[in-house]
C-alpha positions, 0 to 999 in steps of 0.5 A: 671444662667450660670457663664458667665451671672452671672459674666456679671451681677455682673460687671453691678451691680458694675458699679452702686455701685463700692464701694460695698465691699460684691458685689465685693467680691462675684464677685471675688469668682465667677471669682475664681470658674470659673477659671479666676485667673487673673481677680479674683486676680484683684477683690480681690485686689480691695476689699483689697484696700477698706477693708484691714482687710477683711479676706475673700479677703486676703484669696481669693487673697492668694488662687489665688496666690497659684493656679497661682504658686506664693506662695511667694506673697501669704504668706503675704495675707494668714498670714493676713487672719489667723490674721483676723479670719473667715475661720481660718482652710482654711487659715492655710491650704493654708498658710501651702501649700504656705510654703511647696512650698517655702521650709519652711517645719517646718512652713508648718508642724506648719500651717498644725497642726493649720489647723487640730486643727481648722477643723479636716476634712481638709486633705492634703496628702503631708502635712500629710506625712510631719507631720508624717515624711514620707517626701513630696508626690506629691502636685497637682498644681491647674490650671485654669478650662479653658484656658483664651481667647488668645486675652486677655492673652498669657498663653497656646499659642504656636508660632502658637497661638495653645493652649499648654495644662497643663501637669502633673499638670503644666500649661505652660505660656508666662510671660508678665513681662520683665527685665523692671520689675526687679529692678536694677541688671544690671550686672546680666541682662547682663549675662543672656542676653548673656547666655540665651536670645541671644541664643534663639533669634538668633539661626542662629548666634550661629549655625555659631559658632557651639554653642548649643542653649539650655542646662542648667543653675543654678541660685543660691543665698540667698532666697528671692533675685528673682531667680524665678522672674528673670527666669520668666522675662527672659522667658518674655524678650525672648518670650519663653514658660515658664514651672515652675516645682517642685519635687512635680509636678512630684513625684507619689506614683506609680512605673514608673509614676514619670519617665513618668511625667518627660518625658511628661514635657520635651516633652511638652517643646520640642513641645513649643520651644523655651521654658524655663523649670524652676526647682525650689529648684533643690537641692531637685531633684539634691541632693546626689544620694548616699543618695536617696531611689531607687524610687528617684534615678530612677526619677533623672536618668530619669530627667538626661536622658531627659536633655541629650537628649538621645531619643529626641533633646533638641534644643532651650530648656533651663533648668534653675534650682534655688537653695539656696544651690548649695553645695548640688547639686550632681556633676552629675548635673553639667556635660557638657550639664547639669547644666554646667553654674552657675549664682550667683543671689546676694542680690540687690545692692544700685540701685536695692534696690532703684528700688525695694522700688519704685516698691513696693511703686508704686500705694500706697499713698506715700509722696515725699521722697528721697529713696537713703538714705534708699537704703544705709541703707538696705544693705544685705536686699533681695527683699523679705525683702524690700517688707515686709518693705513696707507692714508693713509700709502700714499696720501701716497706715491702722491700724491708719485709722481704728482707726479713724485717718485721712488717710495719705500717706506712709512717710519716718518715716513709712518706718524707723519704719518698718526697725527697725522691719524687719532685713536683712535675707541674712547674714547667707546665705552669711557666709555659702557660704563664707565657701564653697567658701573658702574651697570647690571651687576646680572647681571654682564653687563659684568664683562669691561669693568670688568676691562679698564678696571681693567687699563688703569689699571695 
């Protein structure tokens, strides 16, 4: 039976037995194999909701999230899959890949060693290079086997409805999330609207004042505070095509191929304008060129040449970089026309923390509670910290239910218990940033950090 017919048959069978977990798990796997990532993600989620300790479902959902370019969201599921046992080798390998893509090289190396110990046949060139101390090589980014129906998803469609094919392993997309999905941070949203969205939405107005529509903006701040999510929401808000690019997407072991990949990515963005080209962990690409090997320097030079628009116009192409360590970005990247504008993405404020808690509680059985006191107590928590707080609260109740206790909603005491286990992660970053902002701020690059820290003292 062809995959489409099998999928339809499985859907029909589930209509009669919607709580059949093995059948739904099989459907999720078939959808994943057919390249229908969003549908597979939904069905894996349904299995997890019915059987939270089902390791295969947690592994499958984590695997799909990783393939869709959402490694931060994949990590909790992959950790649960490792804890559940079963395909531990594959779970460790996927977790290693997820950690590598969020910049946690030490954790990635450890998980890869665990994967190899469980199953010596599991190999990954980039992780193997990391384990041997050679440094990362190109990590292929999985893309769906076939473009989804344009009537169902905006992925791969340009302004004329024509498919925009993946390039250099990177799948262009039209994010459906907007600022309505970003908790709080109203001041930051206002800044982004002015600096990013308005030029893309009203190019004729900016043309009157001879303001270029495009260029580069650097998002910086502590890890886990939503820089990537904000970039996706910005693309969704401005209805721009979104390209998420990492160093591993363009690096190639063969001389000249990396530079060719960079050119192809920029050409794809130009052909899909208005477009946002998002470079995560830009410090990996924009570190000090004096300390780079020749191969890396030629790649960086090619990137800067493309960004300058030497051979082609970058009109209505906005390059957004994100970094946790702006002080490691080479000054050449900050020249006019490149990343000459910086936006500080701070830890969420009181209103944002309350909104984030509500977002992560949405769709779960929850007792009536006032979240404002919790938002006051979680000062310094990142968005990722708050998500982990709710995840642990839910896991505690699920463990009770699996032990035979009555099912119940998440309550205030459950969240307070999680808060004792999950600590704020932004303090160390802020102390480091304070030092740079105090002693290395001659160009005023870190003034926003000083203003933020000054307000925190009041």
